[in-house]
N, C-alpha and C positions, 0 to 999 in steps of 0.2 A: 414654490408652490411645487418647481422639479422636487428638489432636495427631504422634502416633504411625502412626495410618491416612494422615489426611493430606498427610503428612511422605511417604506410599509414595505415595500418588496426585499429588500433584504431582513427583517425583521418578521415574516411571512414566511418568508422561502428555510432562514434559521429557525422556527420550528417545528415548522413540517419535518424538516432535517434531521435535525431532534428526537420529534416524536417515533420517527421511523426508530434512532438508532435503541433509543427504547421498545418500544414494540419489538425487533430484534434481538432485544437482549431476551427473548419471554420464546416466542415463535415464527416460523420463517416466514418469508414475505409474500411465499401462494398462501397462505393462511391469515394474509394479513389486507383488509378492506381496503377503501377509500373512505370506507362513510367512515370504518374504528378510528383511522388517521385521521380527520377530520373531528371528530367527538374529541381524540384524544388533543387534539394541541384543538381544541377548541375554534376549528376553523369556518365557515361554512365550505360548503363541497365547493361550488361556484366559485369559491377566487381559490381550492386548489384546481381544482382544471382549469382556470386563466395560468398558473403556470408550469404543471405536470400533465402530461397524459394519461399517468395513474401512478401507483406507489411502484411498478418493475423503472419508468421513468424518474420517477425519482431517489431513485436505487442506485439507479447508472450516470445518474450526473455526480451523485454525491461520490461512488468510485473513480468515475473519468475526472473529480477534483483533486482528487489522491496519488490517483496516476499522473494526471500534470504536473503537479510538485515533485511528485517522485521525480517525472526525466527531468526539470529542469534541477532541481539539485543535482541530478547523474551530468550532465553536460558538462558542468561548473568545472571538473574536477579531468585530470590528464590520469590517466587511471594506468600506464606504462614506468609509473615510480611508485615502489608499493609508499616509499612515504604517503604520496595522493590516494594511491589507496585505500591505506589506512582510514585516512580525511575522511576521505564517498564516503565510506560505510558511516562509521561517527555522524556526520551529519545526515544519512538518512535514520540511524537508532534516534536520531535528536527528535526527529521530526516522526516520530513517530511514535516515542514518549510522550509529544509535547499534542498528539491525536489521540494516546493511549488506545481511549476510550470507547473512539470512532474507527481503529485499526483494528483494534479486540476483538468486536459488534462480525465490522467487515468477512476477521479472519474465519471467525465461531463456527461451528457446526447450521447457525440459523442464516449466517453469510450468503452469499453470495457464490457457490463457490465456481466458477467462471471469472473471479475477483482474482481468489486464488491466480489461473493459471494466467493471467496476466499480467500483475505484478511479479511473478516469474519469466513472463516475457520478454518484460522489461528488462530489468531485471540481470538473464540472460544474453539480449544483447550489445549492453552495453557492456560484459565480462567476455562473451567471447570477441566483438569489433577490434577489443581497448585489449585483451589480457594474448592476444595473438602474436606478435611479434613479439611485446619483454620476453615471453618463455618460448621462443625460439623453436615452434611447436612445428614440421616441416606437414603431421598424420594430424591434419586439418577435422576429422571422419573423430580421432582418439580424444582432441583435444576435445570438444567439443558436448562428446558422451561427457568427460569429466568437468565442462565449464556445469553444462546442468545437476552433474551429484553436486555443482558444490553451491551453485545457486537453490533448489532443491530442500540443501539439510538446511542450509541461509536459511530459509520460513520456516526450516521445520522449528528451528532452534529462536527465531523471532516469534511466533506462535509460544510458545512454552514458556521466555523473557513475559511476554505482556500476560500469560495465562502466570504464572510466579510473583504478578503486581510488581513488576521490576527489581527483583532485586539486586541486581547487577548494574554498574552506570553503562548510559550509552558509549562510554568512551570502552569499560571494558568489554563488550558482547561484541562490538568490533575487534578489538586486537582474539577475541576468542574466533571467532569467524574470519576473519583475514589471516592469520596465519594454518588457521584449517586447510584452508582455499588457497593461500601460496602456493604452501608445502604441498597441496593434494598435488595441483595443477604443474610445480613448479620439478613434480618426477616424473610426468609423463616429458619429457624431451626427451630426445633420439639421440 
């Protein structure tokens, strides 16, 4: 009986998640009501409220899942080696490619603008923490600006790649970003 309930809960959450993503492709979250979401998902509102407080709560949980997956991926690598940096970046782009519809929607004009900032913050924390030692940059403020520039540019490349229908492989995009970031950051050495 317990596994049947677990499957129903998983199914309900999946349907709500997919429905919200489809609606976000058309309009911003502020224009989507719980009633509309439930009708679109063909789910009773009381069922919705047994899982989520509102449509914003659902969106936040979807975003948290992406951030958690991204963080888990980033913690698996040693960024102090250029080869590992490339592998880590490639793994992130493979993850994005596998979840391209959700990522494209969350980073679109109808997505939550704070999500992009949170993704950038996670990536920035990892680059700053791990690349400082690699490039022996003594001026942490200059390095902070350089790494922020690299992360911001990477996010925009990611968006362009998603909007171009993944026209390059994750490895090709990772090589482009890694080369630009490493050359840029290494030029900041004292």
